C-alpha positions, 0 to 999 in steps of 0.5 A, a space after each residue: 161473368 159474361 161468356 163471349 162467343 168465339 164467332 167474334 169479329 176481328 176488333 173484338 178478337 183484337 180486344 179479347 187477345 189484348 185482355 187475355 192476360 186479364 181474364 185468369 181463364 188461359 194464358 194470353 198465347 192459347 187465347 190468341 191461337 184460338 182466335 186466330 183459328 177461327 180467323 184463319 178458318 172463316 179465311 180458307 172458308 173451312 167447311 168449303 175447304 173441308 168438301 174440296 179436299 174429301 172432294 177429290 177421292 184421294 188426288 191429295 195427300 190431305 184428304 180428310 177434315 182431320 188433315 184440314 186442321 192440322 194444315 189450319 193449326 200449321 198456319 196459326 202456329 205461324 201467325 201467333 209465333 214469338 219468333 222475330 223472324 221465321 226463314 222461308 225458302 232460305 230468307 229471314 222475313 220479319 214476323 209481321 210480313 209472315 203473319 200478313 201473308 199467314 192472313 191472307 190465306 184464303 181457300 184459292 191460295 190452299 187449294 193452288 199449294 196442295 195441289 202443287 205440294 202433292 207434285 213434290 216427292 220426298 218431303 223432309 219438313 213437310 210442315 215448312 214446306 206448306 208454309 213456304 208454299 202458301 207463303 209464295 202463293 199469297 205473294 205471287 197471287 196478285 201476279 198470277 190473277 193478273 197474268 191468267 186474267 191477260 191469257 183469257 183476253 188475249 184468248 177471246 181475242 184470238 177465238 172472236 178475231 180481235 185485234 187489239 192492236 190498230 
């Protein structure tokens, strides 16, 4: 029997998920979670994320590799959820939109979310709050990036006396 590496491309991962019911070693859901765990870790550059988290010297409520792994599992649970909709910030979103957003979480999104979360006290359901924050970060990333580049252009123009209007 041929063994497959867990470090597969997305297309190979999709084929494995589709064929998992036939292999008998692990049920489809568990196999899917394992595959998406690797994908999420790649997306967030897990080693770099852990390094960043531990280098913050306790500045954030998350500070260990174990807690970083918990965050990965929260994201994976959202991706692999069987619910038709997910309630985020009081609004219901179709499963595919939530899954798509969670698959777009990268290191920058995760760092921004953790910085935001640590500024909030008395969070009752930390997992829901983290997922909501990540969802909003992903959906606002394009706007934020454009806003930051406009700010940088304006700052350079002011510093060097460049006037954008003729």
